[in-house]
C-alpha positions in Angstrom: -21.6 16.5 3.6 -19.8 14.1 5.8 -16.5 14.9 5.1 -14.3 16.9 2.7 -10.6 15.6 1.6 -8.1 17.6 -0.4 -10.5 17.6 -3.7 -13.0 15.3 -2.8 -16.4 15.9 -0.8 -18.3 12.9 0.6 -22.2 13.2 1.1 -24.9 10.8 2.5 -27.9 10.9 0.6 -31.3 8.9 0.6 -31.7 6.9 -2.1 -34.7 8.7 -3.7 -32.9 11.9 -3.7 -29.3 11.0 -5.0 -30.0 12.3 -8.6 -31.3 15.7 -7.5 -28.3 16.2 -5.2 -25.4 14.9 -7.4 -27.0 17.3 -10.3 -26.8 20.3 -7.7 -23.6 19.4 -6.1 -22.0 19.1 -9.7 -23.2 22.5 -10.7 -22.4 24.2 -7.3 -18.7 22.9 -7.8 -18.2 24.0 -11.5 -19.9 27.2 -11.1 -19.4 28.7 -7.7 -15.9 30.4 -9.1 -15.7 32.0 -12.6 -12.3 32.2 -14.4 -12.6 33.6 -18.0 -10.6 31.2 -19.7 -10.8 28.1 -17.4 -13.6 25.6 -17.4 -13.9 23.6 -14.2 -15.4 20.4 -14.2 -16.5 18.0 -11.4 -17.5 14.4 -11.5 -19.0 12.1 -8.8 -19.7 8.5 -8.2 -22.3 6.6 -6.0 -22.2 3.4 -3.7 -23.5 1.9 -0.5 -20.5 2.1 1.1 -16.9 4.1 1.0 -15.2 0.6 0.6 -17.0 0.2 -3.1 -15.8 3.5 -3.8 -12.1 2.9 -4.5 
């Protein structure tokens, strides 16, 4: 993980590991805390540089 800003996490991952890590990070973010009636959801984006994301 390179950076955490408010509700965003920024990672640098090799191209051949993107799918593995995006799936795992999403799973961790959605399931680390268990609320009885609240389902957490997370989403992500992939780009070659930060400027391409926003």
